[in-house]
Backbone bond lengths (Angstrom), bond angles and torsions (degrees), N, CA, C in turn:
res aa  C-N    CA-C-N  psi(-1)  N-CA   C-N-CA  omega(-1)  CA-C   N-CA-C  phi
1 M - - - 1.468 - - 1.522 108.75 -
2 N 1.338 116.09 123.89 1.463 119.83 177.37 1.526 111.05 -90.28
3 W 1.344 115.53 178.56 1.468 119.80 -172.66 1.528 111.19 -66.46
4 F 1.351 117.62 -34.09 1.461 120.54 -179.43 1.534 110.58 -67.80
5 E 1.316 116.70 -43.86 1.468 120.34 176.70 1.523 110.47 -61.65
6 A 1.355 116.03 -40.37 1.468 120.24 178.66 1.539 110.13 -65.39
7 L 1.315 117.90 -36.88 1.461 122.01 178.41 1.537 109.70 -62.52
8 I 1.299 117.03 -48.88 1.471 121.15 -177.67 1.515 110.46 -66.14
9 L 1.332 117.21 -46.35 1.474 120.78 -177.96 1.524 110.58 -68.54
10 G 1.347 117.29 -31.52 1.470 120.49 176.01 1.527 110.69 -66.17
11 I 1.341 116.18 -42.02 1.469 120.22 176.96 1.537 110.58 -63.83
12 V 1.330 115.00 -41.44 1.469 119.91 178.31 1.538 109.43 -61.17
13 Q 1.319 117.71 -45.71 1.455 121.11 179.34 1.515 111.54 -62.32
14 G 1.315 117.78 -47.10 1.441 121.24 -178.40 1.509 113.64 -60.75
15 I 1.330 116.46 -43.28 1.476 120.63 -178.68 1.519 110.91 -72.65
16 T 1.336 116.72 -47.91 1.450 120.07 -172.58 1.528 113.72 -78.40
17 E 1.332 117.41 -14.32 1.471 118.91 176.65 1.514 110.67 -65.91
18 F 1.324 118.03 -31.45 1.449 121.75 -177.15 1.529 113.76 -104.11
19 L 1.317 116.67 -35.30 1.462 118.72 175.99 1.532 109.23 -74.67
20 P 1.314 119.01 146.38 1.467 121.28 -173.13 1.525 113.20 -80.31
21 I 1.343 114.84 59.44 1.460 118.76 -176.58 1.523 111.78 -133.14
22 S 1.338 117.81 11.49 1.484 125.35 174.33 1.512 113.78 73.02
23 S 1.329 115.54 105.26 1.464 120.81 177.83 1.533 110.50 -70.03
24 S 1.340 117.09 -41.97 1.460 119.34 -178.92 1.531 111.60 -63.71
25 G 1.326 115.41 -39.53 1.475 119.31 179.92 1.502 111.07 -65.79
26 H 1.334 117.94 -43.21 1.450 120.64 -179.68 1.518 113.07 -71.59
27 L 1.326 117.35 -32.86 1.456 119.39 174.10 1.517 111.26 -63.39
28 Q 1.326 115.62 -38.36 1.476 118.40 177.82 1.527 109.68 -67.39
29 I 1.332 117.37 -42.60 1.464 119.96 178.77 1.518 110.63 -62.91
30 G 1.366 116.68 -46.03 1.457 121.34 179.23 1.506 111.89 -62.40
31 A 1.331 116.68 -43.43 1.480 120.11 179.26 1.504 110.77 -63.57
32 A 1.342 116.90 -36.50 1.478 120.76 179.58 1.534 109.85 -66.42
33 L 1.343 117.12 -40.90 1.447 121.29 -179.46 1.530 111.20 -67.04
34 F 1.351 116.83 -36.85 1.459 121.04 -179.18 1.530 112.09 -84.85
35 G 1.334 115.57 -18.96 1.441 119.05 -171.87 1.504 111.41 74.13
36 A 1.360 115.19 19.93 1.470 120.96 -178.94 1.510 109.63 -89.95
37 D 1.350 114.09 176.44 1.481 119.76 -176.54 1.516 110.04 -121.49
38 A 1.341 116.52 52.52 1.467 120.36 -171.52 1.527 112.31 -67.51
39 T 1.341 117.46 -37.91 1.464 119.46 -174.19 1.533 111.96 -77.88
40 E 1.372 117.04 -24.40 1.433 118.93 -177.90 1.539 112.24 -97.24
41 N 1.350 117.36 -14.66 1.443 119.38 178.80 1.515 108.31 -84.32
42 M 1.310 117.48 102.39 1.460 122.58 -173.04 1.530 111.51 -63.03
43 S 1.319 116.68 -35.36 1.465 120.82 -179.81 1.535 110.00 -58.87
44 F 1.315 116.86 -48.11 1.464 120.57 -179.40 1.504 110.64 -67.43
45 A 1.329 117.83 -42.50 1.470 120.46 -178.92 1.505 111.93 -61.03
46 I 1.341 117.43 -42.26 1.475 121.14 179.51 1.519 109.64 -66.53
47 A 1.350 117.27 -40.83 1.466 120.99 -177.94 1.515 112.00 -61.09
48 V 1.349 116.75 -49.04 1.460 118.90 -176.44 1.515 112.39 -72.74
49 H 1.317 117.28 -32.26 1.474 119.24 175.85 1.512 111.25 -69.44
50 A 1.339 116.77 -38.04 1.479 119.53 175.98 1.524 109.99 -63.14
51 A 1.317 116.46 -35.62 1.467 120.62 179.78 1.533 110.78 -65.30
52 T 1.331 117.80 -41.77 1.457 120.70 -179.77 1.531 111.14 -71.31
53 V 1.332 117.22 -32.61 1.467 120.77 173.59 1.510 109.41 -62.32
54 L 1.339 117.86 -44.83 1.443 121.87 -179.60 1.540 110.85 -63.78
55 S 1.302 117.22 -39.17 1.477 119.93 179.26 1.527 110.51 -66.83
56 T 1.328 117.93 -35.34 1.456 121.72 176.01 1.503 111.35 -64.12
57 I 1.344 116.51 -44.39 1.451 120.76 179.18 1.535 110.62 -62.06
58 V 1.311 117.92 -39.57 1.452 121.46 178.61 1.524 111.51 -62.89
59 V 1.317 116.68 -47.86 1.473 122.20 -179.18 1.516 111.97 -62.21
60 F 1.355 115.99 -42.41 1.454 120.58 -175.72 1.521 113.10 -103.63
61 W 1.328 117.34 25.45 1.441 120.69 -172.81 1.545 111.70 -59.85
62 K 1.326 118.87 -43.70 1.440 121.96 -179.24 1.530 111.82 -60.66
63 I 1.345 115.48 -41.90 1.463 121.04 -179.41 1.531 109.41 -69.57
64 I 1.326 117.64 -43.47 1.462 121.59 -179.86 1.525 109.95 -62.66
65 K 1.329 116.12 -41.88 1.472 120.81 177.92 1.521 110.98 -61.50
66 K 1.329 116.15 -41.92 1.473 121.21 179.12 1.519 111.31 -63.71
67 I 1.348 116.44 -40.41 1.461 121.58 179.41 1.537 109.77 -62.23
68 F 1.331 117.50 -47.70 1.457 120.96 -179.05 1.537 111.59 -65.98
69 T 1.324 115.84 -36.41 1.457 118.84 178.42 1.531 109.73 -62.34
70 G 1.323 116.78 -42.01 1.467 121.32 178.51 1.505 111.64 -66.32
71 L 1.345 117.18 -37.24 1.464 121.00 -179.36 1.511 112.23 -65.41
72 F 1.327 116.16 -37.79 1.479 119.94 -178.14 1.520 112.63 -73.80
73 K 1.322 117.22 -5.93 1.464 119.08 174.11 1.532 110.80 -76.48
74 L 1.345 115.67 -12.03 1.466 123.10 175.98 1.520 112.73 54.95
75 K 1.307 117.00 44.54 1.457 122.82 174.37 1.518 109.33 -149.62
76 W 1.349 115.78 160.99 1.455 119.40 -179.07 1.527 109.64 -75.68
77 N 1.327 114.96 117.08 1.468 121.87 179.51 1.510 108.46 -144.38
78 A 1.328 117.04 -171.69 1.451 121.53 -177.24 1.533 111.54 -61.12
79 E 1.334 115.86 -36.35 1.458 121.10 -178.65 1.529 112.37 -71.12
80 T 1.329 116.44 -42.91 1.464 118.49 178.38 1.530 110.93 -68.23
81 E 1.318 116.14 -35.90 1.476 118.80 176.78 1.525 110.93 -63.33
82 Y 1.334 116.28 -43.04 1.454 121.33 -179.66 1.524 110.43 -64.15
83 T 1.333 115.33 -40.77 1.461 119.94 178.25 1.509 111.40 -64.45
84 A 1.335 117.18 -39.37 1.453 121.20 178.34 1.526 110.17 -62.43
85 K 1.313 117.76 -38.45 1.461 120.86 177.62 1.526 111.31 -66.72
86 L 1.332 116.69 -38.62 1.460 120.02 176.08 1.524 111.30 -62.43
87 V 1.342 116.68 -41.65 1.466 121.26 179.07 1.531 109.79 -63.83
88 I 1.317 117.98 -42.65 1.438 121.33 179.14 1.528 111.02 -62.57
89 S 1.329 115.99 -38.56 1.473 120.25 179.80 1.537 111.80 -64.32
90 M 1.316 116.95 -21.72 1.473 120.68 -177.79 1.531 113.01 -84.99
91 I 1.319 117.66 -13.07 1.469 120.65 -177.28 1.529 112.18 -59.37
92 P 1.344 119.23 -50.62 1.490 118.16 -178.95 1.510 113.89 -58.91
93 V 1.342 118.01 -43.24 1.463 120.37 -177.90 1.542 110.39 -69.90
94 A 1.345 117.13 -31.38 1.466 119.25 175.16 1.520 110.83 -66.35
95 V 1.311 117.58 -42.77 1.487 121.35 177.61 1.534 110.38 -62.09
96 A 1.341 115.58 -42.88 1.457 119.85 179.17 1.530 110.15 -63.19
97 G 1.332 117.74 -42.18 1.451 120.70 -178.93 1.506 113.61 -68.83
98 I 1.326 117.48 -34.80 1.457 121.31 -176.32 1.529 111.12 -78.31
99 F 1.336 116.06 -43.68 1.479 119.37 -171.88 1.517 114.85 -101.26
100 F 1.339 118.82 -17.94 1.448 119.20 -174.56 1.535 113.63 -128.32
101 K 1.355 117.26 16.74 1.464 120.35 -174.34 1.541 110.71 -60.57
102 D 1.323 119.21 -44.28 1.442 121.54 -177.89 1.515 111.80 -63.78
103 K 1.320 117.48 -39.36 1.457 120.98 179.05 1.520 110.55 -68.10
104 I 1.338 115.57 -38.64 1.466 120.08 179.36 1.532 109.84 -65.38
105 E 1.321 117.73 -42.21 1.459 121.09 -179.80 1.533 109.79 -65.97
106 A 1.330 117.39 -32.17 1.464 120.34 177.64 1.516 110.80 -66.03
107 I 1.350 115.40 -36.19 1.465 118.66 179.17 1.520 111.09 -66.81
108 F 1.347 116.91 -33.66 1.460 120.97 179.77 1.524 112.35 -64.63
109 S 1.330 116.49 -23.35 1.471 119.61 -179.30 1.518 111.89 -100.20
110 S 1.340 117.08 13.07 1.461 120.65 -176.32 1.520 115.00 -90.68
111 G 1.331 116.82 4.57 1.466 119.51 173.46 1.519 113.51 99.91
112 L 1.358 114.67 -178.97 1.446 121.55 -173.39 1.541 113.80 -80.68
113 L 1.323 118.03 -11.44 1.467 119.11 -178.76 1.529 109.55 -64.62
114 I 1.339 117.33 -45.56 1.440 121.35 178.49 1.532 110.49 -62.27
115 V 1.328 116.87 -39.24 1.465 121.31 178.25 1.507 110.36 -60.83
116 G 1.326 117.08 -45.21 1.454 121.30 179.78 1.509 112.93 -62.98
117 I 1.322 116.90 -43.15 1.478 121.26 178.69 1.519 110.22 -62.10
118 C 1.344 116.61 -46.17 1.471 120.84 -178.61 1.524 111.48 -66.34
119 L 1.338 117.23 -33.31 1.468 119.58 175.47 1.530 110.78 -64.63
120 F 1.305 117.04 -37.77 1.458 120.92 175.60 1.550 110.47 -63.32
121 I 1.321 116.29 -41.05 1.460 120.63 178.61 1.530 110.42 -63.67
122 T 1.337 115.68 -40.15 1.463 120.06 176.03 1.516 111.46 -60.51
123 A 1.334 116.00 -41.56 1.463 121.07 179.63 1.530 110.69 -62.18
124 I 1.318 116.26 -43.15 1.477 120.89 179.22 1.518 110.76 -63.82
125 L 1.324 116.72 -43.33 1.476 121.75 -178.23 1.527 110.71 -63.37
126 L 1.323 116.12 -44.65 1.468 120.41 179.98 1.518 111.66 -65.22
127 T 1.331 115.59 -39.50 1.491 119.70 179.22 1.514 110.22 -64.96
128 F 1.319 116.41 -43.58 1.459 120.12 -177.47 1.511 111.33 -65.03
129 S 1.346 116.56 -39.22 1.475 120.75 -179.10 1.531 110.42 -69.63
130 Y 1.313 116.89 -25.00 1.468 120.94 -179.70 1.540 111.42 -73.96
131 Y 1.325 115.62 -41.57 1.435 120.84 -174.54 1.544 114.11 -91.23
132 F 1.314 116.49 -23.02 1.470 120.00 179.97 1.518 109.33 -87.11
133 K 1.317 117.67 122.85 1.448 122.97 -174.76 1.528 110.37 -117.93
134 P 1.344 119.63 86.73 1.475 121.34 178.96 1.520 110.37 -75.81
135 H 1.332 114.70 170.65 1.467 120.42 177.51 1.526 109.70 -67.22
136 A 1.328 116.71 131.38 1.449 121.19 -173.77 1.513 112.20 -73.39
137 K 1.376 115.77 141.60 1.454 122.46 177.49 1.521 110.40 -103.98
138 N 1.309 115.20 160.17 1.466 120.13 179.49 1.519 112.06 -77.55
139 S 1.322 116.46 -33.12 1.471 119.55 -179.29 1.525 110.12 -156.93
140 I 1.332 115.42 165.58 1.453 121.31 177.67 1.526 109.37 -74.76
141 S 1.323 116.79 125.26 1.463 121.27 -178.61 1.525 110.07 -84.90
142 F 1.329 115.47 172.79 1.458 119.58 178.08 1.525 111.53 -66.39
143 I 1.319 115.75 -37.11 1.465 120.04 176.93 1.517 111.11 -66.39
144 D 1.344 115.62 -41.89 1.467 120.43 176.34 1.530 109.97 -58.99
145 A 1.339 116.62 -42.52 1.468 120.81 -178.24 1.523 110.51 -60.40
146 F 1.329 117.64 -40.00 1.465 121.12 -179.43 1.520 109.91 -69.06
147 I 1.346 117.60 -41.58 1.473 121.42 -178.52 1.540 109.36 -66.02
148 I 1.324 116.18 -42.81 1.463 120.55 177.99 1.521 108.73 -62.82
149 G 1.323 116.86 -38.50 1.471 120.76 176.50 1.510 113.35 -63.86
150 A 1.345 115.30 -36.29 1.467 119.99 176.29 1.525 110.65 -65.29
151 A 1.350 116.89 -38.28 1.452 121.08 177.38 1.529 109.59 -63.16
152 Q 1.350 117.24 -38.77 1.462 121.36 177.69 1.519 110.41 -64.73
153 A 1.313 117.83 -40.18 1.448 120.80 -179.64 1.538 111.36 -64.24
154 I 1.321 116.32 -41.81 1.479 120.35 177.99 1.528 110.78 -65.94
155 A 1.337 115.01 -32.50 1.479 120.28 -175.30 1.521 113.29 -75.23
156 V 1.334 118.78 6.65 1.462 119.69 172.96 1.518 110.02 -71.33
157 L 1.341 117.74 -14.32 1.466 121.28 177.12 1.532 109.13 -64.69
158 P 1.291 118.60 135.94 1.498 121.57 -179.08 1.522 110.75 -64.72
159 G 1.319 116.59 124.97 1.435 121.26 -178.81 1.514 113.93 102.51
160 L 1.337 115.72 -17.25 1.466 119.83 175.48 1.515 107.94 -96.15
161 S 1.326 116.53 109.22 1.456 121.76 -171.43 1.531 111.09 -65.00
162 R 1.359 116.46 129.50 1.446 120.33 177.41 1.530 110.53 -68.74
163 S 1.311 116.59 -51.60 1.479 119.18 -179.36 1.517 110.52 -64.80
164 G 1.336 117.14 -39.83 1.460 120.33 178.95 1.512 111.65 -64.04
165 S 1.328 117.32 -42.00 1.460 121.30 -178.33 1.521 111.37 -68.67
166 T 1.332 116.39 -44.62 1.479 118.31 -177.16 1.530 111.67 -71.90
167 I 1.330 115.88 -42.44 1.489 117.73 179.49 1.535 110.53 -66.06
168 A 1.335 116.21 -45.62 1.471 118.95 179.94 1.528 110.89 -61.12
169 T 1.340 116.65 -41.79 1.463 119.76 179.35 1.526 110.80 -63.20
170 G 1.337 116.85 -44.53 1.431 120.07 178.00 1.531 112.80 -60.58
171 L 1.330 117.33 -39.43 1.470 121.34 178.63 1.516 110.52 -67.51
172 L 1.330 115.95 -40.91 1.468 119.21 179.25 1.522 111.82 -65.23
173 L 1.315 116.85 -25.64 1.478 121.33 177.33 1.531 111.64 -80.62
174 G 1.363 116.42 -5.84 1.449 120.16 175.65 1.515 115.06 96.31
175 N 1.337 117.31 13.13 1.472 119.98 -179.65 1.526 111.78 -84.49
176 K 1.332 115.24 156.97 1.440 120.49 -178.03 1.542 111.04 -69.47
177 K 1.320 116.07 148.92 1.463 121.02 -175.45 1.548 111.51 -58.86
178 E 1.326 115.80 -47.43 1.469 118.81 -178.40 1.532 112.34 -62.70
179 D 1.346 116.33 -40.95 1.457 120.78 -179.63 1.517 111.77 -64.69
180 V 1.328 115.08 -41.84 1.467 120.60 -177.97 1.534 110.36 -66.99
181 A 1.316 117.16 -44.69 1.454 120.97 -178.42 1.516 110.47 -61.51
182 Q 1.302 117.59 -47.54 1.476 122.12 178.61 1.521 111.28 -60.42
183 F 1.320 115.85 -47.77 1.488 120.73 -178.55 1.513 109.65 -63.36
184 S 1.313 117.95 -41.01 1.453 121.93 -179.32 1.512 113.31 -60.24
185 F 1.342 115.96 -42.42 1.462 119.34 -177.97 1.516 112.37 -77.46
186 L 1.333 117.87 -33.74 1.453 120.69 -179.43 1.545 112.35 -74.95
187 M 1.328 116.84 -33.56 1.447 120.20 -175.07 1.517 113.61 -67.93
188 V 1.314 117.65 -17.01 1.457 119.86 -176.01 1.530 112.05 -92.12
189 L 1.330 117.38 -10.32 1.467 119.08 -175.55 1.520 114.33 -60.15
190 I 1.337 115.78 -54.40 1.458 119.08 -175.95 1.541 111.96 -66.37
191 P 1.351 120.48 -43.59 1.465 118.42 177.50 1.518 113.80 -57.86
192 I 1.342 117.66 -42.70 1.451 119.76 -179.63 1.529 111.17 -68.05
193 I 1.341 116.22 -44.19 1.476 119.41 177.42 1.525 110.00 -61.62
194 G 1.326 116.19 -44.04 1.470 119.95 -178.66 1.523 111.54 -62.12
195 E 1.327 117.22 -43.59 1.470 121.24 -179.92 1.527 110.79 -64.67
196 A 1.343 115.81 -41.92 1.464 119.89 179.29 1.521 111.37 -62.98
197 L 1.353 117.04 -43.36 1.465 120.23 178.44 1.515 111.67 -64.90
198 L 1.330 115.82 -38.83 1.477 119.48 -179.29 1.543 109.60 -64.94
199 D 1.341 116.52 -43.53 1.463 118.91 178.01 1.539 111.27 -66.17
200 L 1.328 115.32 -33.37 1.464 119.71 178.64 1.520 109.94 -65.61
201 F 1.352 116.96 -45.86 1.448 120.56 179.95 1.530 112.24 -66.66
202 K 1.337 116.22 -28.40 1.457 121.07 179.25 1.548 111.48 -79.55
203 G 1.327 115.21 -6.03 1.459 119.40 178.55 1.489 114.17 82.96
204 E 1.341 118.69 18.17 1.461 120.91 -178.33 1.526 112.04 -83.95
205 F 1.339 116.62 -15.15 1.461 119.42 178.75 1.529 106.85 -90.40
206 T 1.290 115.83 76.57 1.468 121.41 -177.48 1.500 109.41 -127.44
207 G 1.313 115.55 165.37 1.442 121.26 179.46 1.519 110.94 -64.49
208 S 1.309 115.46 157.04 1.449 121.25 179.72 1.506 109.06 -142.61
209 A 1.321 115.25 146.49 1.463 119.53 178.40 1.523 111.27 -66.50
210 S 1.352 117.35 -20.80 1.440 121.68 -176.50 1.514 114.04 -85.07
211 I 1.355 118.06 -9.07 1.462 120.42 -179.99 1.531 109.91 -148.66
212 S 1.329 115.07 136.59 1.450 121.06 -179.74 1.496 111.98 -93.13
213 N 1.353 116.24 167.12 1.457 119.56 176.81 1.525 111.34 -63.94
214 I 1.331 117.30 -34.87 1.462 120.45 178.00 1.526 110.40 -62.56
215 A 1.323 116.52 -41.61 1.470 121.19 179.86 1.536 110.02 -64.87
216 L 1.334 115.74 -38.10 1.475 120.35 178.35 1.515 110.47 -63.22
217 I 1.344 116.67 -43.86 1.448 121.32 -179.05 1.540 110.28 -65.91
218 V 1.309 115.53 -44.40 1.490 120.16 179.56 1.523 109.92 -62.35
219 G 1.345 117.20 -42.90 1.459 120.77 177.63 1.521 112.96 -61.63
220 F 1.342 115.10 -41.97 1.467 119.77 179.65 1.518 111.32 -64.35
221 L 1.340 118.08 -47.31 1.455 122.15 -177.07 1.551 111.02 -65.82
222 S 1.343 116.13 -42.86 1.457 118.73 -179.52 1.526 111.46 -66.73
223 A 1.343 117.19 -36.90 1.460 120.59 177.60 1.529 110.28 -67.66
224 F 1.344 117.11 -38.71 1.485 120.94 -179.43 1.538 110.71 -65.16
225 V 1.325 117.09 -50.34 1.454 120.88 -177.40 1.535 111.82 -64.81
226 S 1.335 116.01 -46.52 1.474 118.92 178.59 1.509 111.66 -67.32
227 G 1.340 116.56 -29.97 1.466 121.10 176.83 1.516 112.06 -66.80
228 L 1.311 117.08 -40.54 1.455 121.54 176.27 1.525 110.85 -57.81
229 F 1.326 113.98 -47.40 1.458 120.08 179.66 1.533 111.62 -62.63
230 A 1.336 116.28 -47.81 1.460 120.89 -173.50 1.520 111.25 -70.04
231 C 1.331 117.72 -37.62 1.471 119.88 179.00 1.523 111.37 -63.77
232 T 1.333 116.80 -44.51 1.481 120.88 178.34 1.524 110.61 -64.98
233 L 1.351 115.07 -41.83 1.456 119.66 -179.70 1.518 110.84 -63.94
234 M 1.332 117.04 -42.31 1.456 121.65 -177.45 1.509 111.27 -64.11
235 L 1.311 118.28 -38.96 1.458 120.85 177.87 1.530 111.53 -59.77
236 N 1.324 115.66 -41.88 1.475 119.46 179.04 1.514 110.76 -70.03
237 I 1.307 117.95 -36.50 1.478 121.27 -179.51 1.523 109.68 -66.40
238 V 1.326 117.78 -43.67 1.448 121.53 -179.26 1.551 109.86 -62.56
239 R 1.325 116.39 -42.92 1.477 120.21 179.20 1.548 110.68 -58.84
240 R 1.317 115.89 -35.43 1.459 119.62 -177.29 1.547 111.79 -87.95
241 G 1.306 117.01 -6.44 1.465 121.44 176.50 1.518 114.04 66.92
242 K 1.334 117.68 41.65 1.479 122.44 -176.89 1.513 113.21 -105.95
243 L 1.316 117.18 28.15 1.460 119.25 -176.29 1.525 113.85 -68.78
244 V 1.315 116.67 -18.83 1.467 120.09 -176.73 1.530 111.31 -62.60
245 W 1.334 118.26 -27.94 1.461 119.67 179.21 1.517 111.33 -68.82
246 F 1.321 117.39 -27.93 1.451 120.18 175.86 1.539 110.31 -73.24
247 A 1.301 116.20 -25.05 1.485 119.64 175.43 1.532 109.30 -64.26
248 V 1.308 116.20 -40.90 1.454 121.38 178.92 1.535 108.78 -63.87
249 Y 1.324 116.29 -46.24 1.473 120.60 -179.88 1.530 111.07 -60.55
250 C 1.345 116.15 -45.11 1.473 119.83 -178.96 1.519 111.19 -62.13
251 A 1.327 116.07 -37.36 1.479 119.75 178.34 1.503 110.93 -64.16
252 V 1.350 116.89 -42.19 1.472 121.39 178.38 1.531 109.79 -66.27
253 A 1.335 117.50 -47.47 1.448 121.35 179.94 1.534 111.82 -62.51
254 G 1.342 115.19 -38.23 1.464 119.38 176.34 1.517 111.23 -62.56
255 T 1.318 117.79 -38.78 1.456 122.13 178.74 1.528 110.06 -63.13
256 V 1.340 115.97 -44.00 1.467 121.06 -179.74 1.528 109.24 -63.85
257 A 1.311 118.36 -42.99 1.469 121.60 -179.57 1.514 111.09 -62.98
258 V 1.333 116.81 -41.14 1.483 119.75 179.91 1.532 109.99 -66.82
259 I 1.338 116.94 -40.87 1.438 120.36 -179.44 1.508 112.87 -61.95
260 F 1.353 116.23 -39.89 1.456 120.65 -177.67 1.537 112.74 -92.25
261 S 1.322 118.15 5.02 1.467 120.30 -178.97 1.524 110.84 -72.96
């Protein structure tokens, strides 16, 4: 992978990590078009995911700071309750990572057909959440947090959007758009950081003949900058309730993936 391919794939990762169109699916499509090995090169994958985590922290810095301030008061309050819900949401993805990681990685190497099918599923989910209007809730409950977490665990499949699945699930449960978007983006921080650290300790973040340090840096920076843009954009889109347009896009992208599979 050269620096230009890393630039493009980094931008793809940064944008699609937050928009409900599946970052993993688009990385596979992009890698297939370039003939690159983005999904199997662990160094590149960790770099671009770390970049999107950093962009999330920047966008939500005031909220994250408020949460930590509340936690350090060492008493049950709104911040500790919110943190507890975030922890509960991580249980399903932790179970999936511990017990099904090998099977999930095998699916990632199964080609673009699976990506196309999962993009169609994402389109259906986004469409249903747009037209289905449940009774609105005041806040995300502990049960809602677990269900949204289960949606995130299922969305590890390439082509099934993580943000699309979690936000749509939260909306279908009757939660407010702003609450769901914020919860969706914050709940992914620890799992991504944890997975990156685990791979780092296992020695998987190592140099490769297929990618240079310059390409890694370019990929990181492009993913970070595009992630800042996409995260802010997505928050505005969710507030306006325009997710249905991404359903159309996912359907088209799914068709392209199936055709080229």
